[in-house]
Biotite code that builds the C-alpha atoms (Angstrom):
import biotite.structure as struc

atoms = struc.array([
    struc.Atom([15.244, -12.334, 10.610], chain_id="A", res_id=1, res_name="UNK", atom_name="CA", element="C"),
    struc.Atom([16.261, -11.195, 7.178], chain_id="A", res_id=2, res_name="UNK", atom_name="CA", element="C"),
    struc.Atom([15.078, -7.523, 6.376], chain_id="A", res_id=3, res_name="UNK", atom_name="CA", element="C"),
    struc.Atom([17.583, -6.468, 3.539], chain_id="A", res_id=4, res_name="UNK", atom_name="CA", element="C"),
    struc.Atom([19.253, -8.052, 0.516], chain_id="A", res_id=5, res_name="UNK", atom_name="CA", element="C"),
    struc.Atom([21.732, -6.626, -1.974], chain_id="A", res_id=6, res_name="UNK", atom_name="CA", element="C"),
    struc.Atom([22.570, -8.986, -4.657], chain_id="A", res_id=7, res_name="UNK", atom_name="CA", element="C"),
    struc.Atom([22.127, -9.809, -8.507], chain_id="A", res_id=8, res_name="UNK", atom_name="CA", element="C"),
    struc.Atom([18.790, -11.178, -10.038], chain_id="A", res_id=9, res_name="UNK", atom_name="CA", element="C"),
    struc.Atom([19.278, -14.651, -11.451], chain_id="A", res_id=10, res_name="UNK", atom_name="CA", element="C"),
    struc.Atom([15.625, -15.296, -12.604], chain_id="A", res_id=11, res_name="UNK", atom_name="CA", element="C"),
    struc.Atom([12.216, -13.691, -12.806], chain_id="A", res_id=12, res_name="UNK", atom_name="CA", element="C"),
    struc.Atom([9.589, -16.423, -12.002], chain_id="A", res_id=13, res_name="UNK", atom_name="CA", element="C"),
    struc.Atom([5.910, -16.032, -11.745], chain_id="A", res_id=14, res_name="UNK", atom_name="CA", element="C"),
    struc.Atom([5.355, -14.129, -8.556], chain_id="A", res_id=15, res_name="UNK", atom_name="CA", element="C"),
    struc.Atom([9.007, -14.218, -7.372], chain_id="A", res_id=16, res_name="UNK", atom_name="CA", element="C"),
    struc.Atom([12.732, -13.440, -7.863], chain_id="A", res_id=17, res_name="UNK", atom_name="CA", element="C"),
    struc.Atom([15.666, -15.382, -7.316], chain_id="A", res_id=18, res_name="UNK", atom_name="CA", element="C"),
    struc.Atom([18.590, -13.147, -6.097], chain_id="A", res_id=19, res_name="UNK", atom_name="CA", element="C"),
    struc.Atom([21.973, -14.277, -5.541], chain_id="A", res_id=20, res_name="UNK", atom_name="CA", element="C"),
    struc.Atom([23.792, -12.829, -2.675], chain_id="A", res_id=21, res_name="UNK", atom_name="CA", element="C"),
    struc.Atom([27.510, -13.930, -1.691], chain_id="A", res_id=22, res_name="UNK", atom_name="CA", element="C"),
    struc.Atom([26.916, -17.270, -3.485], chain_id="A", res_id=23, res_name="UNK", atom_name="CA", element="C"),
    struc.Atom([23.413, -18.054, -2.186], chain_id="A", res_id=24, res_name="UNK", atom_name="CA", element="C"),
    struc.Atom([20.330, -17.668, -3.976], chain_id="A", res_id=25, res_name="UNK", atom_name="CA", element="C"),
    struc.Atom([17.205, -16.434, -2.130], chain_id="A", res_id=26, res_name="UNK", atom_name="CA", element="C"),
    struc.Atom([13.600, -16.745, -3.512], chain_id="A", res_id=27, res_name="UNK", atom_name="CA", element="C"),
    struc.Atom([11.675, -13.370, -3.049], chain_id="A", res_id=28, res_name="UNK", atom_name="CA", element="C"),
    struc.Atom([8.189, -13.186, -3.424], chain_id="A", res_id=29, res_name="UNK", atom_name="CA", element="C"),
    struc.Atom([6.728, -10.237, -5.406], chain_id="A", res_id=30, res_name="UNK", atom_name="CA", element="C"),
    struc.Atom([3.792, -9.553, -7.615], chain_id="A", res_id=31, res_name="UNK", atom_name="CA", element="C"),
    struc.Atom([4.761, -10.047, -11.320], chain_id="A", res_id=32, res_name="UNK", atom_name="CA", element="C"),
    struc.Atom([4.444, -6.587, -12.117], chain_id="A", res_id=33, res_name="UNK", atom_name="CA", element="C"),
    struc.Atom([6.826, -5.084, -9.549], chain_id="A", res_id=34, res_name="UNK", atom_name="CA", element="C"),
    struc.Atom([9.204, -8.052, -9.889], chain_id="A", res_id=35, res_name="UNK", atom_name="CA", element="C"),
    struc.Atom([10.040, -7.235, -13.716], chain_id="A", res_id=36, res_name="UNK", atom_name="CA", element="C"),
    struc.Atom([11.088, -3.882, -12.528], chain_id="A", res_id=37, res_name="UNK", atom_name="CA", element="C"),
    struc.Atom([14.098, -5.477, -11.231], chain_id="A", res_id=38, res_name="UNK", atom_name="CA", element="C"),
    struc.Atom([17.253, -6.505, -13.133], chain_id="A", res_id=39, res_name="UNK", atom_name="CA", element="C"),
    struc.Atom([20.776, -6.760, -12.636], chain_id="A", res_id=40, res_name="UNK", atom_name="CA", element="C"),
    struc.Atom([22.090, -5.664, -9.180], chain_id="A", res_id=41, res_name="UNK", atom_name="CA", element="C"),
    struc.Atom([19.213, -4.937, -6.818], chain_id="A", res_id=42, res_name="UNK", atom_name="CA", element="C"),
    struc.Atom([18.505, -4.088, -3.292], chain_id="A", res_id=43, res_name="UNK", atom_name="CA", element="C"),
    struc.Atom([15.306, -4.607, -1.671], chain_id="A", res_id=44, res_name="UNK", atom_name="CA", element="C"),
    struc.Atom([13.505, -4.697, 1.749], chain_id="A", res_id=45, res_name="UNK", atom_name="CA", element="C"),
    struc.Atom([12.434, -8.061, 3.127], chain_id="A", res_id=46, res_name="UNK", atom_name="CA", element="C"),
    struc.Atom([9.838, -9.515, 5.486], chain_id="A", res_id=47, res_name="UNK", atom_name="CA", element="C"),
    struc.Atom([10.488, -12.910, 6.512], chain_id="A", res_id=48, res_name="UNK", atom_name="CA", element="C"),
    struc.Atom([7.597, -15.467, 7.280], chain_id="A", res_id=49, res_name="UNK", atom_name="CA", element="C"),
    struc.Atom([8.589, -18.716, 9.037], chain_id="A", res_id=50, res_name="UNK", atom_name="CA", element="C"),
    struc.Atom([5.912, -21.426, 8.709], chain_id="A", res_id=51, res_name="UNK", atom_name="CA", element="C"),
    struc.Atom([5.992, -25.072, 9.420], chain_id="A", res_id=52, res_name="UNK", atom_name="CA", element="C"),
    struc.Atom([6.450, -26.015, 5.963], chain_id="A", res_id=53, res_name="UNK", atom_name="CA", element="C"),
    struc.Atom([9.378, -23.456, 5.279], chain_id="A", res_id=54, res_name="UNK", atom_name="CA", element="C"),
    struc.Atom([10.036, -19.831, 4.960], chain_id="A", res_id=55, res_name="UNK", atom_name="CA", element="C"),
    struc.Atom([9.129, -17.288, 2.642], chain_id="A", res_id=56, res_name="UNK", atom_name="CA", element="C"),
    struc.Atom([10.680, -13.735, 1.813], chain_id="A", res_id=57, res_name="UNK", atom_name="CA", element="C"),
    struc.Atom([8.412, -10.924, 0.752], chain_id="A", res_id=58, res_name="UNK", atom_name="CA", element="C"),
    struc.Atom([10.225, -8.225, -1.076], chain_id="A", res_id=59, res_name="UNK", atom_name="CA", element="C"),
    struc.Atom([9.661, -4.216, -1.139], chain_id="A", res_id=60, res_name="UNK", atom_name="CA", element="C"),
    struc.Atom([11.404, -1.579, -2.887], chain_id="A", res_id=61, res_name="UNK", atom_name="CA", element="C"),
    struc.Atom([11.659, 0.767, 0.022], chain_id="A", res_id=62, res_name="UNK", atom_name="CA", element="C"),
    struc.Atom([11.326, 0.985, 3.867], chain_id="A", res_id=63, res_name="UNK", atom_name="CA", element="C"),
    struc.Atom([8.228, 2.831, 3.572], chain_id="A", res_id=64, res_name="UNK", atom_name="CA", element="C"),
    struc.Atom([6.511, -0.072, 1.617], chain_id="A", res_id=65, res_name="UNK", atom_name="CA", element="C"),
    struc.Atom([7.842, -2.491, 4.190], chain_id="A", res_id=66, res_name="UNK", atom_name="CA", element="C"),
    struc.Atom([6.622, -0.412, 7.290], chain_id="A", res_id=67, res_name="UNK", atom_name="CA", element="C"),
    struc.Atom([3.183, -0.082, 5.442], chain_id="A", res_id=68, res_name="UNK", atom_name="CA", element="C"),
    struc.Atom([3.099, -3.955, 4.983], chain_id="A", res_id=69, res_name="UNK", atom_name="CA", element="C"),
    struc.Atom([3.847, -4.337, 8.552], chain_id="A", res_id=70, res_name="UNK", atom_name="CA", element="C"),
    struc.Atom([0.656, -2.228, 9.483], chain_id="A", res_id=71, res_name="UNK", atom_name="CA", element="C"),
    struc.Atom([-1.381, -4.187, 7.053], chain_id="A", res_id=72, res_name="UNK", atom_name="CA", element="C"),
    struc.Atom([-0.368, -7.615, 8.527], chain_id="A", res_id=73, res_name="UNK", atom_name="CA", element="C"),
    struc.Atom([-1.161, -6.390, 11.961], chain_id="A", res_id=74, res_name="UNK", atom_name="CA", element="C"),
    struc.Atom([-4.894, -6.302, 10.863], chain_id="A", res_id=75, res_name="UNK", atom_name="CA", element="C"),
    struc.Atom([-6.605, -9.623, 11.836], chain_id="A", res_id=76, res_name="UNK", atom_name="CA", element="C"),
    struc.Atom([-7.436, -11.666, 8.672], chain_id="A", res_id=77, res_name="UNK", atom_name="CA", element="C"),
    struc.Atom([-4.770, -9.871, 6.585], chain_id="A", res_id=78, res_name="UNK", atom_name="CA", element="C"),
    struc.Atom([-1.863, -12.317, 5.407], chain_id="A", res_id=79, res_name="UNK", atom_name="CA", element="C"),
    struc.Atom([1.406, -11.356, 3.937], chain_id="A", res_id=80, res_name="UNK", atom_name="CA", element="C"),
    struc.Atom([0.490, -12.219, 0.369], chain_id="A", res_id=81, res_name="UNK", atom_name="CA", element="C"),
    struc.Atom([-2.735, -9.809, 0.527], chain_id="A", res_id=82, res_name="UNK", atom_name="CA", element="C"),
    struc.Atom([-0.865, -7.096, 2.550], chain_id="A", res_id=83, res_name="UNK", atom_name="CA", element="C"),
    struc.Atom([1.875, -7.233, -0.074], chain_id="A", res_id=84, res_name="UNK", atom_name="CA", element="C"),
    struc.Atom([-0.719, -6.944, -2.946], chain_id="A", res_id=85, res_name="UNK", atom_name="CA", element="C"),
    struc.Atom([-2.325, -3.854, -1.355], chain_id="A", res_id=86, res_name="UNK", atom_name="CA", element="C"),
    struc.Atom([1.189, -2.335, -0.867], chain_id="A", res_id=87, res_name="UNK", atom_name="CA", element="C"),
    struc.Atom([1.871, -2.629, -4.622], chain_id="A", res_id=88, res_name="UNK", atom_name="CA", element="C"),
    struc.Atom([-1.618, -1.708, -5.597], chain_id="A", res_id=89, res_name="UNK", atom_name="CA", element="C"),
    struc.Atom([-0.699, 2.219, -5.983], chain_id="A", res_id=90, res_name="UNK", atom_name="CA", element="C"),
    struc.Atom([1.820, 4.292, -4.131], chain_id="A", res_id=91, res_name="UNK", atom_name="CA", element="C"),
    struc.Atom([1.978, 3.905, -0.653], chain_id="A", res_id=92, res_name="UNK", atom_name="CA", element="C"),
    struc.Atom([0.790, 7.426, -0.041], chain_id="A", res_id=93, res_name="UNK", atom_name="CA", element="C"),
    struc.Atom([-2.333, 6.866, -2.193], chain_id="A", res_id=94, res_name="UNK", atom_name="CA", element="C"),
    struc.Atom([-3.157, 3.733, -0.512], chain_id="A", res_id=95, res_name="UNK", atom_name="CA", element="C"),
    struc.Atom([-2.936, 5.269, 2.828], chain_id="A", res_id=96, res_name="UNK", atom_name="CA", element="C"),
    struc.Atom([-4.930, 8.177, 1.577], chain_id="A", res_id=97, res_name="UNK", atom_name="CA", element="C"),
    struc.Atom([-7.609, 5.818, 0.465], chain_id="A", res_id=98, res_name="UNK", atom_name="CA", element="C"),
    struc.Atom([-7.813, 3.848, 3.792], chain_id="A", res_id=99, res_name="UNK", atom_name="CA", element="C"),
    struc.Atom([-8.046, 7.042, 5.617], chain_id="A", res_id=100, res_name="UNK", atom_name="CA", element="C"),
    struc.Atom([-10.651, 8.251, 3.261], chain_id="A", res_id=101, res_name="UNK", atom_name="CA", element="C"),
    struc.Atom([-12.640, 5.199, 3.861], chain_id="A", res_id=102, res_name="UNK", atom_name="CA", element="C"),
    struc.Atom([-12.441, 4.079, 0.174], chain_id="A", res_id=103, res_name="UNK", atom_name="CA", element="C"),
    struc.Atom([-13.796, 0.520, 0.329], chain_id="A", res_id=104, res_name="UNK", atom_name="CA", element="C"),
    struc.Atom([-13.947, -0.060, -3.335], chain_id="A", res_id=105, res_name="UNK", atom_name="CA", element="C"),
    struc.Atom([-10.038, 0.663, -3.846], chain_id="A", res_id=106, res_name="UNK", atom_name="CA", element="C"),
    struc.Atom([-9.374, -2.132, -1.393], chain_id="A", res_id=107, res_name="UNK", atom_name="CA", element="C"),
    struc.Atom([-11.806, -4.638, -2.773], chain_id="A", res_id=108, res_name="UNK", atom_name="CA", element="C"),
    struc.Atom([-10.109, -4.018, -6.247], chain_id="A", res_id=109, res_name="UNK", atom_name="CA", element="C"),
    struc.Atom([-7.166, -5.804, -5.019], chain_id="A", res_id=110, res_name="UNK", atom_name="CA", element="C"),
    struc.Atom([-7.303, -9.426, -5.888], chain_id="A", res_id=111, res_name="UNK", atom_name="CA", element="C"),
    struc.Atom([-8.032, -11.629, -2.784], chain_id="A", res_id=112, res_name="UNK", atom_name="CA", element="C"),
    struc.Atom([-9.653, -8.742, -0.576], chain_id="A", res_id=113, res_name="UNK", atom_name="CA", element="C"),
    struc.Atom([-13.088, -9.025, 0.156], chain_id="A", res_id=114, res_name="UNK", atom_name="CA", element="C"),
    struc.Atom([-15.584, -6.588, 1.715], chain_id="A", res_id=115, res_name="UNK", atom_name="CA", element="C"),
    struc.Atom([-15.107, -7.571, 5.141], chain_id="A", res_id=116, res_name="UNK", atom_name="CA", element="C"),
    struc.Atom([-11.227, -7.582, 5.186], chain_id="A", res_id=117, res_name="UNK", atom_name="CA", element="C"),
    struc.Atom([-11.405, -4.125, 3.656], chain_id="A", res_id=118, res_name="UNK", atom_name="CA", element="C"),
    struc.Atom([-13.646, -3.069, 6.167], chain_id="A", res_id=119, res_name="UNK", atom_name="CA", element="C"),
    struc.Atom([-11.552, -4.280, 8.723], chain_id="A", res_id=120, res_name="UNK", atom_name="CA", element="C"),
    struc.Atom([-8.380, -2.689, 7.283], chain_id="A", res_id=121, res_name="UNK", atom_name="CA", element="C"),
    struc.Atom([-10.077, 0.798, 7.291], chain_id="A", res_id=122, res_name="UNK", atom_name="CA", element="C"),
    struc.Atom([-11.543, 0.350, 10.620], chain_id="A", res_id=123, res_name="UNK", atom_name="CA", element="C"),
    struc.Atom([-8.185, -0.627, 12.297], chain_id="A", res_id=124, res_name="UNK", atom_name="CA", element="C"),
    struc.Atom([-5.870, 1.370, 10.248], chain_id="A", res_id=125, res_name="UNK", atom_name="CA", element="C"),
    struc.Atom([-7.719, 4.702, 9.657], chain_id="A", res_id=126, res_name="UNK", atom_name="CA", element="C"),
    struc.Atom([-6.659, 6.078, 13.102], chain_id="A", res_id=127, res_name="UNK", atom_name="CA", element="C"),
    struc.Atom([-3.397, 4.653, 12.961], chain_id="A", res_id=128, res_name="UNK", atom_name="CA", element="C"),
    struc.Atom([-2.325, 6.365, 9.587], chain_id="A", res_id=129, res_name="UNK", atom_name="CA", element="C"),
    struc.Atom([-3.543, 9.659, 10.679], chain_id="A", res_id=130, res_name="UNK", atom_name="CA", element="C"),
    struc.Atom([-1.110, 9.689, 13.589], chain_id="A", res_id=131, res_name="UNK", atom_name="CA", element="C"),
    struc.Atom([1.723, 9.460, 10.990], chain_id="A", res_id=132, res_name="UNK", atom_name="CA", element="C"),
    struc.Atom([3.509, 12.728, 10.198], chain_id="A", res_id=133, res_name="UNK", atom_name="CA", element="C"),
    struc.Atom([2.659, 14.060, 6.823], chain_id="A", res_id=134, res_name="UNK", atom_name="CA", element="C"),
    struc.Atom([0.644, 11.254, 5.462], chain_id="A", res_id=135, res_name="UNK", atom_name="CA", element="C"),
    struc.Atom([-2.640, 12.829, 6.018], chain_id="A", res_id=136, res_name="UNK", atom_name="CA", element="C"),
    struc.Atom([-1.970, 16.365, 5.481], chain_id="A", res_id=137, res_name="UNK", atom_name="CA", element="C"),
    struc.Atom([-2.888, 16.537, 1.812], chain_id="A", res_id=138, res_name="UNK", atom_name="CA", element="C"),
    struc.Atom([-6.348, 14.961, 2.290], chain_id="A", res_id=139, res_name="UNK", atom_name="CA", element="C"),
    struc.Atom([-6.921, 16.645, 5.833], chain_id="A", res_id=140, res_name="UNK", atom_name="CA", element="C"),
    struc.Atom([-6.115, 19.964, 3.871], chain_id="A", res_id=141, res_name="UNK", atom_name="CA", element="C"),
    struc.Atom([-8.358, 19.100, 0.915], chain_id="A", res_id=142, res_name="UNK", atom_name="CA", element="C"),
    struc.Atom([-11.326, 17.933, 3.488], chain_id="A", res_id=143, res_name="UNK", atom_name="CA", element="C"),
    struc.Atom([-10.806, 21.393, 5.542], chain_id="A", res_id=144, res_name="UNK", atom_name="CA", element="C"),
    struc.Atom([-10.997, 23.303, 2.455], chain_id="A", res_id=145, res_name="UNK", atom_name="CA", element="C"),
    struc.Atom([-14.170, 21.448, 1.282], chain_id="A", res_id=146, res_name="UNK", atom_name="CA", element="C"),
    struc.Atom([-15.910, 21.775, 4.562], chain_id="A", res_id=147, res_name="UNK", atom_name="CA", element="C"),
    struc.Atom([-14.961, 25.612, 4.351], chain_id="A", res_id=148, res_name="UNK", atom_name="CA", element="C"),
    struc.Atom([-16.964, 25.515, 1.088], chain_id="A", res_id=149, res_name="UNK", atom_name="CA", element="C"),
    struc.Atom([-20.054, 24.470, 2.998], chain_id="A", res_id=150, res_name="UNK", atom_name="CA", element="C"),
    struc.Atom([-20.001, 20.479, 2.088], chain_id="A", res_id=151, res_name="UNK", atom_name="CA", element="C"),
    struc.Atom([-20.332, 18.180, 4.857], chain_id="A", res_id=152, res_name="UNK", atom_name="CA", element="C"),
    struc.Atom([-17.298, 16.322, 6.189], chain_id="A", res_id=153, res_name="UNK", atom_name="CA", element="C"),
    struc.Atom([-18.791, 12.937, 5.025], chain_id="A", res_id=154, res_name="UNK", atom_name="CA", element="C"),
    struc.Atom([-19.363, 14.493, 1.409], chain_id="A", res_id=155, res_name="UNK", atom_name="CA", element="C"),
    struc.Atom([-15.766, 15.777, 1.233], chain_id="A", res_id=156, res_name="UNK", atom_name="CA", element="C"),
    struc.Atom([-14.132, 12.457, 2.169], chain_id="A", res_id=157, res_name="UNK", atom_name="CA", element="C"),
    struc.Atom([-16.511, 10.654, -0.240], chain_id="A", res_id=158, res_name="UNK", atom_name="CA", element="C"),
    struc.Atom([-15.471, 12.991, -3.084], chain_id="A", res_id=159, res_name="UNK", atom_name="CA", element="C"),
    struc.Atom([-11.690, 12.709, -2.485], chain_id="A", res_id=160, res_name="UNK", atom_name="CA", element="C"),
    struc.Atom([-11.762, 8.929, -2.191], chain_id="A", res_id=161, res_name="UNK", atom_name="CA", element="C"),
    struc.Atom([-10.027, 7.494, -5.327], chain_id="A", res_id=162, res_name="UNK", atom_name="CA", element="C"),
    struc.Atom([-8.911, 10.552, -6.534], chain_id="A", res_id=163, res_name="UNK", atom_name="CA", element="C"),
    struc.Atom([-5.383, 10.261, -8.123], chain_id="A", res_id=164, res_name="UNK", atom_name="CA", element="C"),
    struc.Atom([-4.317, 13.871, -8.269], chain_id="A", res_id=165, res_name="UNK", atom_name="CA", element="C"),
    struc.Atom([-1.065, 14.721, -6.546], chain_id="A", res_id=166, res_name="UNK", atom_name="CA", element="C"),
    struc.Atom([-1.382, 18.021, -5.337], chain_id="A", res_id=167, res_name="UNK", atom_name="CA", element="C"),
    struc.Atom([-3.975, 19.509, -2.971], chain_id="A", res_id=168, res_name="UNK", atom_name="CA", element="C"),
    struc.Atom([-5.172, 22.154, -4.988], chain_id="A", res_id=169, res_name="UNK", atom_name="CA", element="C"),
    struc.Atom([-5.657, 19.321, -7.943], chain_id="A", res_id=170, res_name="UNK", atom_name="CA", element="C"),
    struc.Atom([-7.484, 16.965, -5.392], chain_id="A", res_id=171, res_name="UNK", atom_name="CA", element="C"),
    struc.Atom([-9.731, 19.767, -4.389], chain_id="A", res_id=172, res_name="UNK", atom_name="CA", element="C"),
    struc.Atom([-10.493, 20.602, -7.879], chain_id="A", res_id=173, res_name="UNK", atom_name="CA", element="C"),
    struc.Atom([-11.400, 17.227, -8.820], chain_id="A", res_id=174, res_name="UNK", atom_name="CA", element="C"),
    struc.Atom([-13.466, 16.713, -5.616], chain_id="A", res_id=175, res_name="UNK", atom_name="CA", element="C"),
    struc.Atom([-15.328, 19.931, -6.418], chain_id="A", res_id=176, res_name="UNK", atom_name="CA", element="C"),
    struc.Atom([-16.166, 18.429, -9.950], chain_id="A", res_id=177, res_name="UNK", atom_name="CA", element="C"),
    struc.Atom([-17.623, 15.334, -8.531], chain_id="A", res_id=178, res_name="UNK", atom_name="CA", element="C"),
    struc.Atom([-19.464, 17.276, -5.775], chain_id="A", res_id=179, res_name="UNK", atom_name="CA", element="C"),
    struc.Atom([-21.105, 19.421, -8.664], chain_id="A", res_id=180, res_name="UNK", atom_name="CA", element="C"),
    struc.Atom([-22.661, 16.524, -10.482], chain_id="A", res_id=181, res_name="UNK", atom_name="CA", element="C"),
])
């Protein structure tokens, strides 16, 4: 199974890259918005899918993206194309935070992800993502701070869902603005 490639980009296609590595060309599936970030010499992590009609390589910029992709495809009903779209919909940390916060709308905004699939992803991955070191700390700290200020845990989680701020303090301020409306 292929899991890494280093080579040079031969062609940017619609939803894929052709990468030459030691005289062989590999078609690597990627969303167009991400594929155009690559040029010249590249290295990327891969997930290979073998089907009756052929094989397909899905490309990722980092091991973190690849591992998150593996978690997503472990959810029943989530295929590799949908999982890759979710991975590239935002930074991995933000997407994980949204899943842990139960933010259904951020997942249903991804093309091809319906409400039922989004609910399955949240249900099946919410607990698995909390167990990862460092992933939940920013939202967990923000939730605890809001609960300490007298808000219910449910209101705090709802207020934090979809917030794009990077630091815990900024996330708390943004959530307080939402809660004060």
